[in-house]
Residue, then its C-alpha position, 0 to 999 in steps of 0.5 A: x539754531x540759528x547759525x550767523x557763522x555758517x561756514x559749518x566749522x565747529x569754530x562757527x558752532x561753538x561762536x554762533x551758539x554763544x551769540x544765540x545765547x546773547x540773543x535769548x538773554x536780550x528779552x530779558x534786557x541784557x542786550x540788544x539785537x541790533x547792538x550784537x549784530x553790529x558787533x560780529x560783523x567785525x568777529x572771524x569765527x574762532x578769532x578769540x582776539x576778534x571775539x574779545x575786541x569787537x564786545x570790548x569796544x561795545x561794552x565801553x561805548x554802552x559804558x559811556x551812554x550810560x554815564x552820560x545819562x546818569x550825569x543827566x538825572x536819567x537813571x531808568x535809561x543809565x540802568x538799560x545801558x548798564x545792564x547791556x555793557x555788563x553783558x558786552x563786558x563779560x562776552x568780551x571776558x569770555x574770549x579770552x584765556x582765565x591765565x591773561x590778565x585782561x580777564x580779570x580787568x574786564x571782570x571787574x568792569x562788568x561787575x561795576x556795570x552790573x552793581x550800577x545797573x542794578x542801583x538804578x533799576x526798578x527791580x528791588x534786590x539786596x546784596x548777601x554774602x554767604x560765610x563758607x569755610x573762612x571766606x565770604x561768597x557774594x550773594x543776591x536775593x532778589x525779592x517779588x517785584x509784585x506781592x501776589x497773595x498776603x502770605x510769605x512768597x516762596x525762593x528760588x535758588x538758582x545755580x549756574x553752570x561752568x563759570x557762567x557768572x550768577x549774575x547772569x541768570x538774572x537774564x535767565x530766569x530771575x526776572x520771571x520768578x519775581x514777577x510771579x511773586x516768588x524771591x529768586x537767589x543766586x550765589x558764586x559757588x566755589x569755580x564761579x564768579x568773585x569765587x574764583x577770581x577774587x577768592x581763587x575757590x576752584x569748583x568742586x564735587x561736593x556742591x552740597x558744602x556751599x549750598x548748604x551755607x547759601x541756605x543756611x545763609x537764606x533762612x536768616x531772612x524773615x521775609x520769605x517762607x522757609x518751606x517753600x523753597x526750591x532749587x534750579x541749576x542750569x548748565x553744570x549745575x544740572x550736576x551741582x543742584x541735583x548733587x545738593x538736593x540729593x543731601x538737603x531736604x530743605x528743598x521742595x522742588x528741583x528743576x535740572x536745566x539740562x541734565x548732566x550725570x558724569x561731569x568727565x564723561x558727558x561734559x569733558x570727554x563729550x564736548x572738546x571746545x569746554x576742557x580749557x574753560x573746566x580747567x581753569x574753573x578746577x584750577x587744574x594745570x593740564x588735561x590729566x590733572x582734570x581727568x583726575x579731578x573731574x573723576x568724582x564729579x558724577x551721581x551715581x548712587x546719589x539720585x535715590x536719596x532725592x525726595x522732592x519733586x524734579x523736572x528735567x529739561x534738555x534739548x534733543x539734539x543737545x551737543x555738549x551734554x548728551x540726552x543719554x545724560x539726562x535720561x539717566x538722571x531721570x531713571x535712577x530719580x526714584x521719586x513718584x513726581x518726576x519728569x523728563x522734557x525734551x525738546x526738538x528741533x521743530x518746536x524749538x529748545x533742541x540744543x544746550x540748555x534749549x537756549x533757542x527756545x527760552x521764551x517757552x522753556x524758562x516760563x514752563x521751568x518757572x510755572x513747574x517749580x513754582x506749582x510745586x512750592x505754592x500753598 
């Protein structure tokens, strides 16, 4: 993995990881690598205030350029700049703690840029709402960009991880699905995005509950084939997705992008830099409270329930979730069609969620899923 900050400290690795993640998203229109490099020149490794200030400055510059382009009737240009402003705002937001009032303010600015970008873009979309336990979870449906066949297209539900905004998945694979004639659906589960910030809904172990509600909402649509529904889960959704699939037979194929068998052991304990974030998305006031909550976030005893084909991809040198977590998930699956694909340093993709080789990893996952839900 590329290390912009190269002093060998844990902080240098964490910040370099976040930067390389943005580089990977840039290939799908989320950012520009040169803008990112100019921005991080002002950031000292591990300094959250530096990170927040530098990315907020970039976001406001891009927002201003987008506004000017829109006023001149240059919608395509404005859309591009608003997408990059969305990325910069959410990067700035990531630099402050959940209790910091700036986090909500910058989140709202990010979402304004996102909605403007999408509205002005060439990408078809529809905003949806998922009724769930008296609340309405924000969701987005992206139909195929091109109808490749005459029959109804398949659809893939794409779940996000530990408070990565579901809208970010637009730059992590949604466009690959829609370019291949499939629809894609993302929504804000408890503990994510607007569900956490606006509705105060913390993450929960029984992810099958919100996922069932999301499928029920999807099934009211008539523009995709209800018998061709796939599921993709990235990062912490390496737990969320298989947990949901264990209870939901309507999924015909499952891709786990980073295997996560046990959230407490394989993430909270294994990767201390994420503990503050996990406490926030879990609504936990202390380490003790977080440990008590995440003890139930495990796939133990559930994986034999999954009946659809399963692909697990994992980085061989993932520093956030151990390879053993992906291997245990694979070993306990009983389906015949199951694959564990480990990416090595030599080929690229050895880091968490293989974020240092997305140009190869994402198409492989997308094609694998669509092969199994195609007619």
